[in-house]
N, C-alpha and C positions, 0 to 999 in steps of 0.2 A: 098655542093656537091664538090666544087673545093678542099676543104681541104681533103675530103675523097679520091679524085683522087690522091692528093699529097702523101697521106700515102700508096698508092698502089704500090709504087716502090722506090727503092733506087735512090737518086739523083733528085727526083721530087720536085719541089717547084713552088710557084706562087707569084705574087705580083699584087695587085689591082691597076690598072691605072685610072679607072673611075667607080664610083658606082652611077648610076643614077636610076631614078624611073622605067625606061623602059628597061635598059640594064646594064650589068656588064661587064666591059672590064678588062681582066686580061692578064698578061704576064706569060706564062707557061715555065718552065725550066725543062729539062729532059736529061738523058744520051742518047747518040746516039744509044746504043744497046737496048734501051727501047722504041724506037719510035713506033713500031708496036703494042706492048702491051699497051702502054700509050694511043694511039689513040683508040684502042678497048675499053679500060676501060672507056674513056671519052664518047664514043658512047653509051655504056651500061648505064652509069650514067645519061646522058642527056635523053635517052629514058625512063628510069625508072621514072625520075622526070618531064618529059614533058618540058624539056628545049630545046630551039632552039639554035644552036651554029653555028658559022662560023669563019673561019680563016681570019685574016686581015694582 
């Protein structure tokens, strides 16, 4: 799902910081002019896949 998000806009990338049984912690990188669309895309993907997310 995160890989799909990254493909959704120029300049988007991610790196996995922690991959546990109960949680996946990733660092997202994106362009400043893509913040609103990137947030919306993540909300849609999380909802579609039943994933809970939070910013840390």
